[in-house]
N, C-alpha and C positions, 0 to 999 in steps of 0.2 A: 293750615290752609290759608291763603291770603284772600282778599276780596276780588281777585281776578284782574286787578289793574296793573299788576306787575311793577308797582312803584313802591311797595312797602315790604319790609322783611317780615318774617312770620309773626312777630309780636312787638316790634319796636318801631318808633317813628324815625324817619331820616331827615325830615325838614328841620331847618334851623330853629334853635330855641327862641321862642317869642314870635315866630312867624305866624301871621294870621291865615294859615292855609284853609281852615274851615270857616273862621269868622269872616274871611274875605271872599267867600264863595257866594256869588249872587243867587245861585240856585237854592241856597240854604237860608241866607239872611236877607235876601232881596235888596231893597234900596239902601239898607244899612251897611252893605258889604264894603262900600268905599270909605266908610268911617272906621273900619277895623284898624286897630292900632298894633303895630309891630314894636316889640321891645328888643333892643340890641344890647346884649350883655357886654359888648366891647366898647360901648359908647357911654361914658360917665353920665351924660345928661339923660340918656334913655334909661339908664339904671336908676337914676334918681326918680324919674317918672314912674318906673316900675315899682319902686318902693312906696310912692304915694298911692298908687293903684292898689297895692297889696294891703296897705294900712286901711284904706277905705273898705276894701273887700272884707278884711278881718273884723273891722268895727261895724260892718253892716251899714255904713253911711254912704255907700255908693248908689248906683242905679238899682232898679227893681231886680230882685234875685231871679232872673230868668236864666235859661240854659246858656245862652250866648254870653251874657254878662259873667256867668261863672267860668266859662271857658277863657274869657279875657283875664279874669283874676288868676286862673291857673297858669296862663301864659306869662303873666307878670311875675308870679312866684318862681317859675322855672328860670326866667331870665335873671331875676334878682339873685337867685342861688348861684347861677353861673357867673354873674358879674362880681359878686362879693366873694365867692369861693367856698361858702359853707352854709348849712342850714341855720346854724346859730348866728352867724354874721348877718344873714339875710333877715332873720327875725329882729335882730337889734337895729338894723338899718331901717326897717319898716316902722318899728315902734308900735305905739298904740296897743291894741289887743292882740297883736300878732304873736303867735308862739311857734316854736320849732316844729311841733306836731302839725300845726295848720299849714305851714310852708311845705313841709314834706308831703303831706297828703295831696295838696293841690298841684304841686310840681309833678307828682307822679301821674295825675290825671292828664296833664299836658303832654306827657310822654306816651299816652295810649295811642295805638294805631289809628290812622285816619278814618278807617271804616267804622271804628267804634265811636270816635269823637263826632263823626257826622250824625250818628243817631242821637248822641247827647244834645247836639245843637238843634236837632229837629224835635226834641222833646220826647223822643221815644224811649230813651234811657235817662232816668233821673240823675242829675249830677251827684246826688248823695249815693246812688248805686254805683256810679262810675268811680267814686273814691274807693269803694270796696273792690271793684274789678281791678283797680290799679295796685292793689295789695298783693296780687299774684302775678306770676310771670308766664312767659311762653304761651302755648296754645290754650291754656286754661282761661286766659282773658277772652279769647274768642268763644269758647264753650259757654262761658258765663254770659257774655253779651248777647249771643244769639238765643240763649235760653230765656233771657229777659224779654226779648222781642216775641218769642213764640209761646210763652207761658205767662201765667199771672203770678210772677214772682214779686214779692214785696222787697223793700230795702232790707227788712229784717231777715227775710229768706236769704238774700244775697250775702249778707254779713255772716250768717251761719254757715252757708256753703263755703265761703272763703276761709273761714276758720278751720273747717274740715280739711280743705285743700292744703292749707299751711301746716296742718298737723300731719300731713303725709298721705291723705286720701286722694287717689286719682280724681281728676275733675269729673269725669263721666260717672264714677261711682258716687261722688258727693252729690251730684245733681240727681242721680237716681234715688238717693236716700231722701230726697225732697220731692219725689214724684215726677221728676223730669227725665225723659229718655232722650238722650242726645241723638239728633238725626231725624227726629219725627217732626214733620212739617206738613201742613195741609195746603195743597195747591189747587187753584181753579184754572183749568185749561180751556182754551177755545175748543168748541165742539169738534172741529175738524182735526185738531191736534190729538184730542182724546180718542177719536175714532182710529187714527193711525197708530197711536200708542197701543191700543188694545189689539189691533191687527198684527202689529210687529211682535207683540208679546205672545200672541197665539201661535204665530208661525214659528217662533223660536222656542216654543214650549217653555216660556218663562213667565214669571210674574211681572206686571208692569213696572214694579220697583226696580228690577234688574235692568230693564231697558233704559229707564230714567237715569240710573246711576252711571251706566256706561256712556250715555250721551253727555251727561254733565262732566264726567272725567275728561272726555275729549274736548269739550268746550272750555274747560278751565285750565287745561295744560298750557 
């Protein structure tokens, strides 16, 4: 299931590597949006800048480690890999404390769908948790991200769930093993909407949940 925008495939991003789609969004980063840096893997000068950014990111010598800063580092990792042609080459180009594992983890974070990266930028999903989400593919990424938002999952929980998924356990089952039932969310409705929901459910001899599911399916198609 996508985020309803009709702009992203089920679990992969379409935007160009290094493009500040989230970092350049004023609704997320405010006045800092116009300072968002794009990294072009086809431009040698930009690739060199990406290498410098990755080195500072890996060394911890850059800006404060907030979510947007980490997304910038992830974008630089992705662009550097694309520009150099391999994880090993990217790590060598960046130098310093940069390792192949570091490059791979953060480049994968940059490839997460926009709807997930948006919550990372807003601080609702920790970048360290995002690294684990990026270890799985397909809809499992969404199940994990939304479980983090709706439940008190720690980074350790996420890491453990991801390990189960990668061992072959379906995402919903792995989440259930950690006390999360996928699909459960608490909603607060305006009184008039709640009134009509209950009325519609009573007339249809259904539970309110069935009415909500039907309405959401129509809205999100």
